Every structure is written in C-alpha cells, then in structure tokens.
C-alpha positions as CSV (number, residue, x, y, z in Angstrom):
1,M,-13.9,-7.3,23.1
2,S,-14.0,-5.0,20.4
3,F,-12.0,-4.5,16.8
4,T,-11.0,-2.3,14.8
5,A,-10.8,-2.0,10.9
6,A,-9.7,0.7,8.6
7,A,-10.7,0.5,4.8
8,I,-8.3,2.7,3.4
9,Q,-9.8,5.3,0.5
10,L,-7.4,6.3,-1.1
11,G,-8.4,7.6,-4.2
12,P,-6.4,7.3,-7.5
13,A,-2.4,7.0,-7.8
14,S,-0.6,10.1,-7.2
15,P,2.2,11.4,-10.0
16,T,4.8,8.9,-7.8
17,I,4.7,6.2,-6.0
18,A,6.9,8.7,-3.4
19,A,4.0,11.2,-3.5
20,T,1.1,8.4,-3.2
21,S,2.9,6.9,0.1
22,D,2.4,10.3,1.0
23,R,-0.7,10.1,1.6
24,I,-0.7,6.0,2.9
25,V,1.5,6.8,5.2
26,D,-0.3,10.0,7.0
27,L,-3.7,7.3,6.4
28,I,-2.5,4.8,8.3
29,D,-0.9,6.8,11.1
30,E,-5.2,8.5,10.9
31,A,-5.9,4.9,11.4
32,G,-3.7,3.8,14.2
33,A,-4.5,6.7,15.9
34,R,-8.4,5.5,16.2
35,G,-7.2,2.7,17.5
36,A,-7.3,0.5,14.4
37,K,-5.5,-2.9,14.5
38,L,-6.0,-3.9,10.6
39,A,-5.8,-2.0,7.3
40,A,-6.4,-2.9,4.1
41,L,-5.5,-0.3,1.6
42,P,-7.1,0.2,-1.9
43,E,-6.6,-2.2,-5.1
44,L,-3.2,-1.3,-6.6
45,A,-2.9,1.4,-3.9
46,L,0.8,2.1,-4.9
47,T,0.8,2.4,-9.1
48,P,-2.1,3.1,-11.9
49,Y,-4.8,0.7,-12.5
50,F,-3.4,-1.3,-15.1
51,A,-6.2,-3.3,-16.1
52,T,-7.4,-0.8,-18.3
53,G,-4.6,-1.4,-20.3
54,E,-4.9,3.0,-20.6
55,Q,-1.4,3.4,-18.9
56,D,1.9,1.5,-19.3
57,V,2.9,0.7,-15.8
58,T,5.6,-2.3,-16.5
59,A,8.0,0.6,-14.8
60,Y,5.7,0.5,-11.8
61,P,6.7,-3.2,-10.3
62,D,10.2,-3.2,-9.8
63,I,11.8,0.1,-8.9
64,A,13.2,1.5,-5.8
65,E,11.2,3.9,-5.6
66,K,8.3,1.1,-4.7
67,D,10.6,-0.8,-2.9
68,A,11.0,2.6,-0.4
69,A,7.4,3.3,-0.2
70,L,7.2,-0.3,1.4
71,A,9.4,-0.1,3.8
72,R,7.9,3.5,5.0
73,I,5.1,1.8,5.3
74,A,6.0,-0.7,7.2
75,A,7.4,1.6,9.1
76,R,4.2,3.0,10.2
77,A,2.4,-0.3,10.8
78,K,4.8,-1.2,13.1
79,A,5.1,2.6,15.5
80,H,1.3,1.6,14.8
81,G,1.5,-2.3,15.8
82,L,-1.0,-2.0,12.5
83,T,-1.8,-5.0,10.4
84,V,-1.6,-3.5,6.8
85,A,-2.7,-5.1,3.4
86,V,-1.2,-3.3,0.6
87,P,-2.1,-4.5,-2.4
88,D,0.7,-4.4,-5.1
89,A,1.3,-5.2,-8.7
90,E,3.7,-7.8,-9.9
91,L,5.6,-8.4,-13.1
92,A,6.6,-12.5,-13.0
93,D,7.4,-13.8,-16.2
94,G,6.4,-10.6,-18.6
95,E,2.8,-9.9,-16.9
96,L,1.6,-7.7,-14.5
97,S,-0.6,-9.2,-11.8
98,N,-2.0,-8.3,-8.1
99,S,-0.3,-9.6,-5.1
100,V,-1.4,-8.3,-1.8
101,L,1.3,-7.9,0.6
102,F,0.9,-7.7,4.5
103,F,2.6,-6.2,7.4
104,D,1.8,-7.3,10.7
105,G,2.4,-4.8,12.5
106,R,6.0,-6.2,13.7
107,A,7.4,-4.4,9.8
108,T,7.5,-8.3,8.8
C-alpha cells in the first residue's frame, strides 16, 4: 500500500490574500493530480511572515478576504479528496500567533 503526501512550496505571500490563494489552489490541483492524499502548506501561507517584525500584519487575521480564500482552499481540497494543512495567522487578545487549519477532503 502506498501513500502520497505533498509538501507544497509556495515562496513569499503575494501582495493580497486573493492572489496568494490563487497560487495555493493551483498547487493543490497539482498535488491532487499527482495522487497526493495529504498536502501541507508552508508556515503562514496566506499572510506575510510576521515573526520578523518588519511588517504590520495585524489586518490579516480577521478579514473577509481570508475567509473567502480558506473557503476556496477547502473546496479544492474536497474536489480532490485531499487533506490539506493550512498554517494561518490568528489574532487573540491582541497577539498574533500561528495556527493550523486542517481540511480533511470533505471540506470540514
């Protein structure tokens, strides 16, 4: 029995979440076409990397554009029956932190 996983390499986030999610769904399509059942995106795939402190990213965690991007990613994962791990920026109590969302191929 074989199992195929995809470590998706994305590079830096695009200027908008929508543009980044366009790249992500294309890479999910490629992973699904190659028979992957699990795909992992890089840390903070949808947002600029905030750990360096060079950029104010506090606007990214709670915006409708991100919710729409996550819905697209979930739908594409479902279309391929692919579980996708999506690292994400989460804002809680005024602090940004990394979270990971899992879409299990059933868009749940």
